[in-house]
C-alpha atoms as an extended CHARMM CRD file, in Angstrom:
* protein
*
       142  EXT
         1         1  UNK       CA             56.2180000000      166.0450000000       58.8970000000  PROA      1               0.0000000000
         2         2  UNK       CA             59.7140000000      164.9540000000       57.5610000000  PROA      2               0.0000000000
         3         3  UNK       CA             61.6480000000      163.1570000000       60.2390000000  PROA      3               0.0000000000
         4         4  UNK       CA             65.5090000000      164.1050000000       59.7550000000  PROA      4               0.0000000000
         5         5  UNK       CA             68.0160000000      161.3910000000       60.6360000000  PROA      5               0.0000000000
         6         6  UNK       CA             71.5550000000      162.6210000000       61.4760000000  PROA      6               0.0000000000
         7         7  UNK       CA             74.2750000000      160.3850000000       61.7490000000  PROA      7               0.0000000000
         8         8  UNK       CA             75.8760000000      160.3650000000       65.3790000000  PROA      8               0.0000000000
         9         9  UNK       CA             79.5920000000      160.0070000000       65.7680000000  PROA      9               0.0000000000
        10        10  UNK       CA             80.6520000000      156.7060000000       66.7950000000  PROA      10              0.0000000000
        11        11  UNK       CA             81.5080000000      156.4130000000       70.4600000000  PROA      11              0.0000000000
        12        12  UNK       CA             84.6930000000      155.7910000000       71.4290000000  PROA      12              0.0000000000
        13        13  UNK       CA             84.8280000000      152.6920000000       73.5960000000  PROA      13              0.0000000000
        14        14  UNK       CA             84.4110000000      153.1940000000       77.2140000000  PROA      14              0.0000000000
        15        15  UNK       CA             87.9410000000      153.4570000000       78.8650000000  PROA      15              0.0000000000
        16        16  UNK       CA             88.7060000000      153.7380000000       82.5260000000  PROA      16              0.0000000000
        17        17  UNK       CA             92.4050000000      153.6200000000       83.1880000000  PROA      17              0.0000000000
        18        18  UNK       CA             94.9670000000      155.1330000000       85.7120000000  PROA      18              0.0000000000
        19        19  UNK       CA             97.7530000000      157.3960000000       84.9290000000  PROA      19              0.0000000000
        20        20  UNK       CA            100.6070000000      157.3710000000       87.3840000000  PROA      20              0.0000000000
        21        21  UNK       CA            103.4180000000      160.0860000000       87.5170000000  PROA      21              0.0000000000
        22        22  UNK       CA            105.9690000000      158.0430000000       89.7320000000  PROA      22              0.0000000000
        23        23  UNK       CA            105.1660000000      160.1610000000       92.7260000000  PROA      23              0.0000000000
        24        24  UNK       CA            105.6050000000      158.6530000000       96.2810000000  PROA      24              0.0000000000
        25        25  UNK       CA            102.4250000000      160.0570000000       97.2850000000  PROA      25              0.0000000000
        26        26  UNK       CA            100.5140000000      158.0570000000       94.8430000000  PROA      26              0.0000000000
        27        27  UNK       CA            101.9520000000      155.0040000000       96.1000000000  PROA      27              0.0000000000
        28        28  UNK       CA            101.8440000000      155.8600000000       99.9320000000  PROA      28              0.0000000000
        29        29  UNK       CA             98.2570000000      157.0170000000       99.7200000000  PROA      29              0.0000000000
        30        30  UNK       CA             96.8980000000      155.0820000000       96.9340000000  PROA      30              0.0000000000
        31        31  UNK       CA             95.6970000000      157.3320000000       94.2130000000  PROA      31              0.0000000000
        32        32  UNK       CA             96.4270000000      157.9170000000       90.4850000000  PROA      32              0.0000000000
        33        33  UNK       CA             97.7180000000      161.2480000000       89.1970000000  PROA      33              0.0000000000
        34        34  UNK       CA             95.0170000000      160.9580000000       86.6080000000  PROA      34              0.0000000000
        35        35  UNK       CA             92.1230000000      158.9910000000       85.7230000000  PROA      35              0.0000000000
        36        36  UNK       CA             90.9330000000      158.5900000000       82.1290000000  PROA      36              0.0000000000
        37        37  UNK       CA             87.0080000000      157.6800000000       82.0890000000  PROA      37              0.0000000000
        38        38  UNK       CA             85.9690000000      157.6190000000       78.5860000000  PROA      38              0.0000000000
        39        39  UNK       CA             86.4980000000      160.9870000000       77.2310000000  PROA      39              0.0000000000
        40        40  UNK       CA             86.8360000000      162.8820000000       80.5840000000  PROA      40              0.0000000000
        41        41  UNK       CA             90.2470000000      163.1160000000       82.1170000000  PROA      41              0.0000000000
        42        42  UNK       CA             90.2690000000      163.7630000000       86.0610000000  PROA      42              0.0000000000
        43        43  UNK       CA             93.8600000000      164.9210000000       87.2340000000  PROA      43              0.0000000000
        44        44  UNK       CA             94.1270000000      164.7770000000       90.9280000000  PROA      44              0.0000000000
        45        45  UNK       CA             95.2830000000      167.7480000000       93.0060000000  PROA      45              0.0000000000
        46        46  UNK       CA             98.8820000000      168.3680000000       91.7520000000  PROA      46              0.0000000000
        47        47  UNK       CA            101.5110000000      170.0790000000       93.4570000000  PROA      47              0.0000000000
        48        48  UNK       CA            104.8320000000      171.8460000000       92.6980000000  PROA      48              0.0000000000
        49        49  UNK       CA            106.9370000000      168.8220000000       93.4190000000  PROA      49              0.0000000000
        50        50  UNK       CA            109.0410000000      167.6150000000       90.6790000000  PROA      50              0.0000000000
        51        51  UNK       CA            107.6740000000      164.0050000000       91.0660000000  PROA      51              0.0000000000
        52        52  UNK       CA            110.6120000000      162.4130000000       89.3630000000  PROA      52              0.0000000000
        53        53  UNK       CA            113.2910000000      164.1670000000       92.2120000000  PROA      53              0.0000000000
        54        54  UNK       CA            110.6190000000      164.5290000000       94.6870000000  PROA      54              0.0000000000
        55        55  UNK       CA            112.1340000000      168.0220000000       95.1310000000  PROA      55              0.0000000000
        56        56  UNK       CA            109.9240000000      171.3420000000       95.5360000000  PROA      56              0.0000000000
        57        57  UNK       CA            111.1460000000      174.8360000000       95.2290000000  PROA      57              0.0000000000
        58        58  UNK       CA            110.3520000000      177.5510000000       98.2080000000  PROA      58              0.0000000000
        59        59  UNK       CA            108.8720000000      179.7370000000       95.4870000000  PROA      59              0.0000000000
        60        60  UNK       CA            105.1450000000      179.8540000000       95.0470000000  PROA      60              0.0000000000
        61        61  UNK       CA            105.3920000000      180.8420000000       91.3260000000  PROA      61              0.0000000000
        62        62  UNK       CA            108.1770000000      178.1060000000       90.6370000000  PROA      62              0.0000000000
        63        63  UNK       CA            105.5680000000      175.7190000000       92.3850000000  PROA      63              0.0000000000
        64        64  UNK       CA            102.6390000000      176.7690000000       89.9190000000  PROA      64              0.0000000000
        65        65  UNK       CA            104.7360000000      176.2640000000       86.7990000000  PROA      65              0.0000000000
        66        66  UNK       CA            105.7390000000      172.8660000000       88.2810000000  PROA      66              0.0000000000
        67        67  UNK       CA            102.1710000000      172.1090000000       89.0440000000  PROA      67              0.0000000000
        68        68  UNK       CA            101.1570000000      172.8270000000       85.1310000000  PROA      68              0.0000000000
        69        69  UNK       CA            104.3940000000      170.7290000000       83.9000000000  PROA      69              0.0000000000
        70        70  UNK       CA            102.7590000000      167.9430000000       86.0470000000  PROA      70              0.0000000000
        71        71  UNK       CA             99.3740000000      168.2710000000       84.8450000000  PROA      71              0.0000000000
        72        72  UNK       CA            100.5200000000      168.7300000000       81.0750000000  PROA      72              0.0000000000
        73        73  UNK       CA            102.4140000000      165.4190000000       81.4500000000  PROA      73              0.0000000000
        74        74  UNK       CA             99.3900000000      163.5730000000       82.7620000000  PROA      74              0.0000000000
        75        75  UNK       CA             97.2420000000      164.9860000000       80.0250000000  PROA      75              0.0000000000
        76        76  UNK       CA             99.5120000000      164.0330000000       77.3260000000  PROA      76              0.0000000000
        77        77  UNK       CA             99.5350000000      160.4520000000       78.4840000000  PROA      77              0.0000000000
        78        78  UNK       CA             95.8830000000      160.6120000000       78.4840000000  PROA      78              0.0000000000
        79        79  UNK       CA             95.7750000000      162.2170000000       74.9410000000  PROA      79              0.0000000000
        80        80  UNK       CA             95.0080000000      165.5370000000       75.8340000000  PROA      80              0.0000000000
        81        81  UNK       CA             96.6710000000      168.9860000000       76.2340000000  PROA      81              0.0000000000
        82        82  UNK       CA             95.9400000000      171.9340000000       78.2990000000  PROA      82              0.0000000000
        83        83  UNK       CA             93.8080000000      173.1880000000       75.5200000000  PROA      83              0.0000000000
        84        84  UNK       CA             91.2430000000      170.3970000000       76.5840000000  PROA      84              0.0000000000
        85        85  UNK       CA             91.0040000000      171.4240000000       80.1850000000  PROA      85              0.0000000000
        86        86  UNK       CA             87.4300000000      172.5840000000       81.1640000000  PROA      86              0.0000000000
        87        87  UNK       CA             87.8190000000      172.9520000000       84.7880000000  PROA      87              0.0000000000
        88        88  UNK       CA             90.5460000000      174.0360000000       87.2110000000  PROA      88              0.0000000000
        89        89  UNK       CA             90.8890000000      174.2370000000       91.1100000000  PROA      89              0.0000000000
        90        90  UNK       CA             93.4780000000      176.1240000000       92.7430000000  PROA      90              0.0000000000
        91        91  UNK       CA             94.3830000000      175.5790000000       96.4510000000  PROA      91              0.0000000000
        92        92  UNK       CA             96.6030000000      177.5410000000       98.3420000000  PROA      92              0.0000000000
        93        93  UNK       CA             97.1200000000      177.8240000000      102.0740000000  PROA      93              0.0000000000
        94        94  UNK       CA             97.9570000000      181.6910000000      101.8310000000  PROA      94              0.0000000000
        95        95  UNK       CA             95.5140000000      183.7760000000       99.7490000000  PROA      95              0.0000000000
        96        96  UNK       CA             98.4090000000      186.2460000000       99.4550000000  PROA      96              0.0000000000
        97        97  UNK       CA            100.1820000000      183.7050000000       97.2630000000  PROA      97              0.0000000000
        98        98  UNK       CA             97.4250000000      183.4200000000       94.7270000000  PROA      98              0.0000000000
        99        99  UNK       CA             98.0150000000      187.0020000000       92.9040000000  PROA      99              0.0000000000
       100       100  UNK       CA            101.6400000000      186.5230000000       92.1140000000  PROA      100             0.0000000000
       101       101  UNK       CA            100.7030000000      183.1060000000       89.9380000000  PROA      101             0.0000000000
       102       102  UNK       CA             98.2570000000      184.8990000000       87.8890000000  PROA      102             0.0000000000
       103       103  UNK       CA            100.6290000000      185.4910000000       84.8680000000  PROA      103             0.0000000000
       104       104  UNK       CA            101.5490000000      181.9620000000       85.0910000000  PROA      104             0.0000000000
       105       105  UNK       CA             97.8730000000      180.6760000000       85.1000000000  PROA      105             0.0000000000
       106       106  UNK       CA             96.8560000000      183.2850000000       82.4470000000  PROA      106             0.0000000000
       107       107  UNK       CA             99.7080000000      182.0390000000       80.2410000000  PROA      107             0.0000000000
       108       108  UNK       CA             98.3020000000      178.4720000000       80.5820000000  PROA      108             0.0000000000
       109       109  UNK       CA             94.9410000000      179.0670000000       80.5850000000  PROA      109             0.0000000000
       110       110  UNK       CA             93.8510000000      182.5010000000       79.4300000000  PROA      110             0.0000000000
       111       111  UNK       CA             93.3500000000      181.4840000000       75.8570000000  PROA      111             0.0000000000
       112       112  UNK       CA             91.0590000000      178.3880000000       76.9240000000  PROA      112             0.0000000000
       113       113  UNK       CA             89.0410000000      180.1880000000       79.9080000000  PROA      113             0.0000000000
       114       114  UNK       CA             88.3260000000      177.0360000000       81.8810000000  PROA      114             0.0000000000
       115       115  UNK       CA             85.9610000000      177.2850000000       84.7670000000  PROA      115             0.0000000000
       116       116  UNK       CA             87.8660000000      177.9050000000       87.8710000000  PROA      116             0.0000000000
       117       117  UNK       CA             87.6600000000      178.0910000000       91.5200000000  PROA      117             0.0000000000
       118       118  UNK       CA             90.5170000000      179.1710000000       94.0240000000  PROA      118             0.0000000000
       119       119  UNK       CA             90.3450000000      177.7610000000       97.7600000000  PROA      119             0.0000000000
       120       120  UNK       CA             92.0910000000      178.7250000000      100.6830000000  PROA      120             0.0000000000
       121       121  UNK       CA             92.9230000000      175.6330000000      102.5360000000  PROA      121             0.0000000000
       122       122  UNK       CA             95.4970000000      173.6360000000      104.4560000000  PROA      122             0.0000000000
       123       123  UNK       CA             97.9370000000      171.4400000000      102.1500000000  PROA      123             0.0000000000
       124       124  UNK       CA             99.1380000000      167.8850000000      103.2830000000  PROA      124             0.0000000000
       125       125  UNK       CA            102.9190000000      169.2120000000      103.3130000000  PROA      125             0.0000000000
       126       126  UNK       CA            104.0770000000      172.6230000000      104.7140000000  PROA      126             0.0000000000
       127       127  UNK       CA            106.2210000000      173.1940000000      101.7550000000  PROA      127             0.0000000000
       128       128  UNK       CA            103.3280000000      173.2150000000       99.2670000000  PROA      128             0.0000000000
       129       129  UNK       CA            102.2660000000      176.5410000000       98.5170000000  PROA      129             0.0000000000
       130       130  UNK       CA             99.6980000000      175.7260000000       95.6500000000  PROA      130             0.0000000000
       131       131  UNK       CA             97.9910000000      172.4170000000       94.4630000000  PROA      131             0.0000000000
       132       132  UNK       CA             95.8560000000      172.6380000000       91.1070000000  PROA      132             0.0000000000
       133       133  UNK       CA             93.2990000000      170.2530000000       90.1570000000  PROA      133             0.0000000000
       134       134  UNK       CA             92.2010000000      169.9170000000       86.4680000000  PROA      134             0.0000000000
       135       135  UNK       CA             89.5290000000      168.2470000000       84.5120000000  PROA      135             0.0000000000
       136       136  UNK       CA             89.5900000000      167.7790000000       80.7270000000  PROA      136             0.0000000000
       137       137  UNK       CA             87.6860000000      166.1490000000       78.3220000000  PROA      137             0.0000000000
       138       138  UNK       CA             89.3470000000      164.5590000000       75.1590000000  PROA      138             0.0000000000
       139       139  UNK       CA             88.3400000000      165.5740000000       71.5570000000  PROA      139             0.0000000000
       140       140  UNK       CA             87.0280000000      162.9570000000       69.2870000000  PROA      140             0.0000000000
       141       141  UNK       CA             89.5730000000      161.8460000000       66.7900000000  PROA      141             0.0000000000
       142       142  UNK       CA             88.6440000000      161.8260000000       63.0920000000  PROA      142             0.0000000000
């Protein structure tokens, strides 16, 4: 019997670091927008706030679009893009607000097809109409 040896790709040194967006929520509550843990990037529940100005639209679709911009910024800082997302969770206080967001979500994730879950739940601020959480896996660099 012949034993076949294959060379394993060199593992990236284990990295753990926090990514902050500047949101006042992160400071007040004590969390990071995202955490890089080795090849995994865990993006916290991200709302439709423009975290720079701390403003939020009244429109759920505009909030979903801002959520995605916030997530993209965190992923970029971690060395990822939306194409690296493997799991998303959508949280909305009103289930009727979910369907209007589908075209925006399909535009972002339709070609990627991450595992997804939608939950109906209360959010921490009554102005928030959607919150999105994402998990991504960084690709090995050659």
